[in-house]
C-alpha positions as CSV (number, residue, x, y, z in Angstrom):
1,M,2.4,59.2,62.4
2,Q,2.7,55.5,63.2
3,V,1.4,54.3,66.5
4,I,1.6,51.3,68.8
5,A,-0.4,51.3,71.9
6,D,-1.3,49.3,75.0
7,A,-4.9,48.3,75.6
8,T,-5.5,51.2,77.8
9,F,-5.4,53.6,75.0
10,Y,-8.2,51.7,73.2
11,L,-10.2,51.0,76.3
12,V,-10.2,54.6,77.3
13,F,-12.5,55.4,74.2
14,L,-14.2,52.0,74.0
15,L,-15.1,51.5,77.7
16,D,-14.0,54.4,80.1
17,I,-15.5,57.3,78.4
18,S,-17.7,55.4,75.9
19,K,-16.8,57.6,72.8
20,P,-15.8,55.1,70.2
21,D,-16.4,57.5,67.3
22,Y,-13.4,59.5,68.6
23,L,-11.3,56.4,68.5
24,G,-12.5,55.7,65.0
25,S,-11.4,59.2,63.7
26,I,-7.9,58.7,65.4
27,L,-7.6,55.1,64.0
28,D,-8.7,56.4,60.5
29,A,-6.2,59.2,60.4
30,Q,-2.9,57.3,61.8
31,K,-1.2,54.1,61.0
32,F,-1.7,51.8,64.0
33,F,0.1,48.5,64.9
34,L,-1.9,46.1,67.2
35,P,0.0,43.4,68.9
36,P,-1.8,40.1,69.5
37,L,-1.9,40.1,73.4
38,V,-3.0,43.7,73.3
39,D,-5.9,42.8,70.9
40,K,-6.8,39.8,73.3
41,E,-6.8,42.1,76.3
42,I,-9.1,44.6,74.6
43,Q,-11.7,41.9,73.6
44,I,-11.5,40.2,77.1
45,K,-12.1,43.6,78.9
46,L,-14.8,44.6,76.6
47,K,-16.6,41.2,76.9
48,K,-16.3,41.2,80.8
49,E,-17.7,44.8,81.1
50,G,-20.6,43.8,78.6
51,N,-19.5,46.0,75.6
52,P,-18.3,43.3,73.1
53,L,-19.8,45.3,70.2
54,N,-17.5,48.3,70.7
55,Y,-14.7,45.9,69.3
56,T,-16.2,46.4,65.8
57,Y,-14.5,49.8,65.9
58,I,-11.2,48.0,65.8
59,D,-12.3,44.8,64.1
60,R,-13.7,46.7,61.0
61,R,-10.2,48.5,60.6
62,L,-8.4,45.4,60.9
63,K,-10.3,43.8,58.1
64,N,-9.7,47.0,55.9
65,N,-6.0,46.8,56.7
66,Q,-6.2,50.4,58.5
67,I,-4.8,48.7,61.5
68,K,-1.9,46.1,61.2
69,K,-2.1,43.4,63.4
70,L,1.3,42.3,64.4
71,D,2.3,38.7,64.1
72,N,4.9,37.0,66.5
73,S,6.5,35.2,63.6
74,E,7.7,38.6,62.2
75,F,10.1,39.4,64.9
76,D,12.1,37.6,67.6
77,L,10.4,38.9,70.6
78,G,11.9,36.3,72.8
79,L,15.3,38.0,72.7
80,I,14.1,41.5,73.5
81,L,11.6,40.1,76.2
82,K,14.3,38.1,77.9
83,Y,16.3,41.3,78.2
84,F,13.4,43.4,79.4
85,T,11.4,41.0,81.6
86,G,13.5,38.1,82.1
87,K,11.1,35.9,80.2
88,T,10.8,35.0,76.5
89,N,6.9,35.1,76.3
90,P,5.0,38.4,77.0
91,K,2.7,38.1,80.0
92,I,1.0,41.5,79.5
93,G,0.3,43.6,76.5
94,E,2.6,46.4,77.8
95,D,5.6,44.1,77.5
96,E,4.5,43.2,74.0
97,V,4.3,46.7,73.0
98,V,7.9,47.3,74.2
99,A,9.2,44.3,72.5
100,Y,7.6,45.1,69.1
101,S,8.5,48.8,69.4
102,F,12.2,47.7,69.6
103,Y,11.9,46.4,66.0
104,L,9.3,48.7,64.5
105,I,11.3,51.8,65.6
106,K,14.1,50.9,63.1
107,K,11.6,51.0,60.2
108,Y,9.5,53.9,61.6
109,P,12.0,56.3,63.4
110,Y,9.2,58.5,64.6
111,L,7.0,55.6,66.0
112,C,4.7,56.9,68.7
113,I,4.8,54.4,71.6
114,V,1.7,54.6,73.9
115,L,2.3,53.1,77.3
116,D,0.1,54.2,80.1
117,D,1.4,51.7,82.7
118,G,3.9,53.5,85.1
119,D,5.7,50.2,86.0
120,A,6.3,49.3,82.5
121,R,7.6,52.8,81.6
122,E,10.0,52.5,84.6
123,R,11.3,49.1,83.5
124,V,12.0,50.6,80.0
125,K,13.6,53.6,81.4
126,T,16.1,51.4,83.4
127,K,17.2,49.3,80.4
128,K,20.2,50.8,78.6
129,K,19.5,49.2,75.2
130,L,15.9,50.5,75.4
131,H,16.7,54.1,75.5
132,H,15.5,54.8,72.0
133,V,12.1,53.1,73.0
134,Y,11.9,55.3,76.2
135,S,12.5,58.5,74.3
136,Q,9.4,58.0,72.2
137,L,7.0,57.0,75.0
138,K,3.8,58.8,75.3
139,W,0.7,58.7,77.5
140,S,-2.8,58.4,76.0
141,T,-3.5,61.9,76.8
142,D,-0.3,63.1,74.8
143,V,-1.7,61.3,71.8
144,I,-5.2,62.9,72.1
145,V,-3.6,66.3,72.6
146,D,-1.5,65.8,69.4
147,C,-4.5,64.8,67.5
148,Y,-5.9,68.3,68.2
149,C,-2.7,70.4,68.3
150,N,-0.4,68.8,65.7
151,F,-2.7,66.7,63.3
152,N,-6.1,68.4,63.3
153,I,-7.8,65.1,63.8
154,L,-9.8,66.3,66.6
155,K,-11.5,69.7,67.1
156,R,-10.4,71.6,70.1
157,Q,-13.8,71.1,71.9
158,D,-13.7,67.3,71.2
159,C,-10.1,67.2,72.6
160,I,-11.3,69.0,75.7
161,Q,-14.3,66.9,76.2
162,I,-12.2,63.6,75.9
163,I,-9.7,64.7,78.5
164,Y,-12.6,66.0,80.8
165,E,-14.4,62.6,80.5
166,M,-11.2,60.9,81.2
167,K,-10.7,63.0,84.3
168,K,-14.2,62.2,85.5
169,V,-13.6,58.6,85.4
170,N,-9.9,58.8,86.2
171,A,-9.3,56.6,83.1
172,L,-5.4,56.7,83.6
173,K,-5.5,56.7,87.5
174,I,-3.6,59.9,87.6
175,P,-4.1,63.0,89.9
176,D,-6.9,65.5,88.9
177,R,-4.1,68.2,88.8
178,M,-2.4,66.3,85.7
179,Y,-5.7,66.2,83.8
180,D,-6.3,69.9,84.7
181,E,-2.6,70.8,83.4
182,I,-3.5,69.0,80.1
183,L,-6.9,70.6,79.8
184,D,-5.2,74.1,80.4
185,R,-2.4,73.2,77.6
186,V,-5.2,72.5,75.1
187,K,-7.2,75.4,76.0
188,S,-4.2,77.8,75.6
189,F,-3.1,76.3,72.3
190,Q,-3.7,78.5,69.3
191,N,-4.2,76.3,66.2
192,L,-3.2,78.5,63.4
193,K,-3.9,75.9,60.6
């Protein structure tokens, strides 16, 4: 699976629940694309919160080419950003994720696009030319559950622990009942592999 994610996905593990080893396992098993602004947002947030060493989980994989850092010169982001936001330069990482996804989805038709910001998701939904992007949007919790249910990257108990920890700190700013529904789904899943 190929994945492009907003900063929230990384920060859930590196900061919110302080479980960077789980992030490492997920990054090692999937092909991740990292937009420059998202990378910058992660570094700024980790530094601000006093956890800059947790960035090594990403940096090491960038150096080993396990994560592909995207380059603005590869794509004409201005064109899609103008359509999506009305501006030609991304102001937030979520906009950059959407713009890169517009192009990457052509090469990787099953691209998993992780976007945890409800406003950004809504903007994508309302743009007719972005329907192919919208159809592949996932929440961070969806990717975590997929890592157990579909890809055997995480063990059942690890997946439950991650979602439970996310609920405890409300990492995604969603109601507890949504975390409970996700936990029930994981607990009821029978992995036959």
